[in-house]
C-alpha positions as CSV (number, residue, x, y, z in Angstrom):
1,M,11.4,105.1,-43.7
2,G,10.7,102.5,-41.5
3,V,8.3,99.1,-41.4
4,D,5.2,99.1,-39.3
5,F,3.6,95.5,-38.2
6,F,0.3,95.6,-36.4
7,P,-2.2,92.3,-36.0
8,C,-4.5,91.4,-37.9
9,D,-8.3,92.0,-36.7
10,F,-9.2,88.8,-36.7
11,C,-6.7,86.1,-36.0
12,G,-4.0,88.3,-34.6
13,E,-1.1,87.1,-36.7
14,S,1.4,90.2,-37.7
15,I,0.7,92.2,-41.1
16,C,3.4,94.4,-42.3
17,D,2.7,97.7,-43.9
18,C,4.7,97.2,-46.9
19,G,3.2,94.0,-47.9
20,P,-0.1,92.8,-48.3
21,Y,-3.1,93.0,-46.4
22,I,-7.1,93.8,-46.5
23,T,-8.1,97.1,-45.2
24,C,-12.1,98.5,-44.5
25,N,-11.6,102.1,-45.0
26,D,-15.0,102.9,-44.7
27,K,-15.3,103.7,-40.9
28,C,-13.7,101.1,-39.0
29,Y,-10.1,101.0,-40.5
30,R,-10.1,97.3,-39.5
31,R,-7.0,95.3,-41.2
32,W,-7.0,91.4,-42.3
33,C,-3.9,89.5,-43.3
34,D,-6.0,87.8,-46.2
35,K,-9.6,87.2,-47.2
36,E,-10.3,84.8,-45.1
37,C,-9.8,87.1,-42.0
38,A,-11.9,89.5,-43.7
39,K,-14.5,87.4,-44.9
40,N,-15.1,86.2,-40.8
41,D,-15.3,89.7,-39.8
42,G,-17.9,90.2,-42.3
43,Y,-15.8,92.0,-44.9
44,L,-17.8,92.5,-48.1
45,V,-17.5,94.3,-51.4
46,D,-20.7,95.0,-53.3
47,D,-21.3,95.3,-57.0
48,E,-20.5,99.3,-56.9
49,D,-17.1,98.5,-55.7
50,N,-18.6,99.9,-52.0
51,A,-16.7,97.5,-49.2
52,S,-17.4,97.2,-45.4
53,C,-17.5,95.1,-42.7
54,G,-20.3,93.5,-40.1
55,Y,-18.4,96.2,-37.5
56,C,-19.0,99.4,-39.8
57,R,-22.5,98.0,-40.3
58,N,-23.2,97.3,-36.5
59,E,-23.9,93.3,-37.3
60,L,-20.1,92.8,-35.1
61,F,-19.5,94.6,-31.7
62,T,-15.7,94.6,-30.2
63,D,-15.4,93.4,-26.6
64,W,-15.1,96.9,-25.5
65,K,-18.1,98.7,-27.3
66,I,-19.9,95.4,-25.5
67,L,-18.5,96.0,-22.2
68,D,-19.2,100.1,-22.6
69,Y,-23.1,99.2,-23.2
70,I,-23.1,96.6,-20.3
71,L,-21.4,99.4,-17.6
72,E,-23.7,102.2,-19.3
73,K,-27.4,99.9,-19.2
74,F,-26.9,98.8,-15.5
75,N,-25.6,101.9,-14.9
76,L,-22.0,100.3,-13.4
77,D,-19.1,101.7,-12.2
78,K,-15.6,99.9,-13.0
79,E,-13.7,101.0,-10.5
80,E,-17.0,99.4,-8.0
81,I,-16.3,96.9,-10.3
82,V,-12.5,95.9,-10.1
83,K,-13.0,96.3,-6.0
84,E,-15.8,94.1,-5.9
85,M,-13.4,91.3,-7.7
86,R,-10.5,92.1,-6.0
87,N,-12.9,91.4,-2.4
88,E,-13.4,87.7,-4.1
89,S,-10.1,86.6,-4.6
């Protein structure tokens, strides 16, 4: 049985899967190295021990989700954008 490491979803610090960390199991499975990073990502636990983060509640969005939204909203194509960026270089 091995030990896995993964980055904190807020600060990027390495977390060991056998050590202490906080995870949001509601919908997104985000993981944080400590309470401060979890709090900065909007992680909340209510009076009934229901936990969620800003991403689960659609208060925060990943850069990838924002990019996908913009591409779709403005009917843009990734390949066209890459070609345009290469021509500007």
